[in-house]
C-alpha positions as CSV (number, residue, x, y, z in Angstrom):
1,M,-146.4,46.1,-94.6
2,E,-148.0,42.7,-94.2
3,N,-150.6,41.2,-97.2
4,A,-153.5,41.4,-95.5
5,M,-155.4,37.8,-96.4
6,L,-151.6,36.5,-95.8
7,A,-151.8,38.0,-92.1
8,A,-155.5,36.5,-91.4
9,V,-154.3,33.0,-92.7
10,K,-151.4,32.6,-90.3
11,T,-153.8,33.9,-87.4
12,L,-155.4,30.6,-88.4
13,L,-153.3,29.0,-88.4
14,K,-151.9,29.9,-85.6
15,E,-155.5,29.1,-83.5
16,T,-155.0,26.1,-85.3
17,F,-151.8,24.7,-84.3
18,E,-151.0,26.9,-81.2
19,G,-153.9,27.8,-79.9
20,P,-156.0,31.2,-79.3
21,E,-153.6,34.5,-78.4
22,G,-154.8,36.1,-75.3
23,N,-158.8,35.6,-74.0
24,G,-159.9,35.4,-77.5
25,S,-160.5,33.2,-80.4
26,W,-161.5,33.2,-84.1
27,Y,-163.0,29.5,-83.5
28,T,-161.6,27.4,-80.6
29,E,-162.1,27.3,-77.4
30,S,-160.6,30.5,-75.6
31,K,-158.7,28.5,-73.4
32,P,-154.8,28.0,-73.6
33,G,-154.1,24.8,-75.3
34,S,-156.8,24.1,-77.0
35,G,-154.8,24.5,-80.2
36,L,-153.4,20.7,-81.9
37,F,-150.3,21.0,-79.9
38,G,-152.3,21.6,-76.8
39,T,-154.4,19.0,-77.1
40,L,-151.7,16.8,-78.1
41,D,-149.1,17.2,-75.0
42,G,-149.5,15.1,-72.4
43,L,-151.2,12.6,-74.7
44,S,-149.2,9.7,-74.2
45,A,-148.5,6.9,-77.0
46,E,-151.0,4.6,-75.3
47,D,-153.6,7.2,-75.4
48,A,-152.8,8.1,-79.4
49,S,-153.2,4.0,-80.1
50,I,-156.5,3.5,-78.6
51,P,-158.9,3.1,-81.3
52,V,-162.0,5.1,-81.8
53,H,-164.7,4.4,-84.7
54,G,-161.8,3.1,-86.9
55,T,-159.0,5.0,-86.5
56,T,-156.2,6.4,-84.1
57,I,-155.2,10.0,-82.6
58,A,-152.0,8.5,-83.8
59,A,-153.1,7.9,-87.4
60,Q,-154.6,11.5,-87.5
61,T,-152.2,13.7,-86.1
62,D,-149.8,11.9,-88.8
63,H,-152.5,12.5,-91.8
64,T,-152.6,16.3,-90.5
65,R,-148.9,16.6,-90.9
66,Y,-149.1,14.6,-94.2
67,Y,-151.7,17.4,-95.0
68,I,-149.2,19.9,-94.4
69,W,-146.5,19.0,-96.3
70,V,-148.5,18.2,-99.4
71,A,-150.4,21.7,-99.3
72,R,-147.1,23.8,-98.8
73,S,-145.7,21.1,-101.7
74,Y,-148.2,23.0,-103.6
75,M,-147.0,26.1,-102.7
76,S,-144.0,25.8,-103.5
77,G,-144.8,24.8,-106.7
78,E,-143.8,21.3,-106.3
79,V,-146.8,18.3,-107.2
80,P,-145.9,15.5,-104.7
81,D,-146.5,12.1,-105.3
82,K,-149.0,11.2,-102.8
83,D,-150.3,8.1,-100.6
84,W,-153.5,9.2,-99.1
85,E,-153.8,6.0,-97.2
86,A,-150.5,5.4,-95.4
87,S,-151.3,7.5,-92.8
88,W,-154.4,6.0,-92.2
89,K,-153.1,2.4,-91.8
90,I,-151.6,3.3,-88.2
91,T,-153.1,1.4,-85.8
92,S,-150.7,2.0,-82.8
93,V,-147.2,3.5,-81.5
94,D,-144.7,3.5,-78.8
95,T,-143.0,6.5,-77.4
96,D,-140.4,7.2,-79.4
97,T,-142.8,7.2,-82.6
98,W,-145.6,9.1,-81.4
99,T,-142.9,11.6,-80.1
100,Q,-141.6,11.6,-83.4
101,F,-144.7,12.2,-85.1
102,T,-145.5,15.2,-82.6
103,S,-142.6,17.0,-83.6
104,E,-142.9,16.1,-87.3
105,L,-146.0,17.6,-87.3
106,K,-144.3,20.6,-85.7
107,Q,-142.1,20.9,-88.0
108,E,-144.3,20.7,-91.0
109,Y,-146.0,23.6,-89.5
110,T,-143.0,26.0,-88.7
111,A,-142.3,24.7,-92.6
112,L,-145.4,26.1,-93.7
113,L,-145.2,29.1,-91.8
114,T,-142.2,30.1,-93.9
115,T,-143.2,29.0,-96.7
116,I,-146.5,31.5,-96.6
117,D,-143.4,34.3,-95.3
118,S,-141.6,33.6,-98.7
119,L,-144.4,33.5,-101.3
120,T,-144.3,35.7,-104.3
121,S,-146.9,34.7,-106.2
122,F,-150.6,34.5,-104.9
123,E,-152.4,32.2,-107.9
124,E,-155.7,30.7,-106.7
125,Q,-153.5,27.0,-106.4
126,T,-151.5,29.1,-103.4
127,F,-154.7,30.2,-101.9
128,S,-156.3,27.1,-102.0
129,G,-153.4,25.3,-100.7
130,M,-153.1,27.8,-97.9
131,L,-157.2,27.8,-96.7
132,G,-157.0,23.9,-97.9
133,A,-154.7,23.8,-95.0
134,I,-156.4,26.4,-92.5
135,A,-159.8,24.0,-93.1
136,H,-158.3,20.6,-92.8
137,S,-155.6,21.3,-89.7
138,A,-158.8,22.6,-87.7
139,Y,-160.8,19.8,-89.0
140,H,-158.8,17.2,-87.2
141,L,-158.4,19.2,-84.4
142,G,-161.8,19.1,-84.1
143,S,-162.2,15.1,-84.6
144,I,-158.6,14.8,-82.2
145,R,-160.6,17.1,-79.6
146,Q,-163.4,14.5,-79.7
147,M,-161.3,11.4,-79.5
148,V,-159.6,12.9,-76.5
149,K,-162.9,13.2,-75.2
150,A,-164.4,10.1,-75.7
151,I,-160.6,8.0,-74.4
152,K,-160.0,10.4,-71.2
153,V,-163.9,9.1,-69.8
154,P,-164.2,10.0,-66.2
155,S,-163.9,7.3,-63.9
156,Q,-167.5,6.4,-62.5
157,P,-167.3,5.8,-58.6
């Protein structure tokens, strides 16, 4: 039987990244495509490069990927060298780089779920890493969704 806490963590991570299952949700819109991957799908490199209040969707996306990598490293008992500022320096991306960013985000997310499934020790650092991954990713999901609204302003007649 799976640990209830781990099951809840994975449910919330899946909602954050993949969107809600079925017709309900814990905190996102209960529509398909409400998760991070659905929100990013269909955005072009040009869209991801439009500055909104000093940052871009590309930077938010890469920063989320980076945070997941850091959290996963801590959960695995590693202490990674961190450069938090690097992702925030991203101002624009071309199509190949944007594809790379979204692909690497999906890879880190998948690796995070695999790491959670393989955990055998549940120290405070492990739980903090898991819960932090949910909170931090959900924060950036909200930021990105607001940025999408800002860049996709309907044209006025």
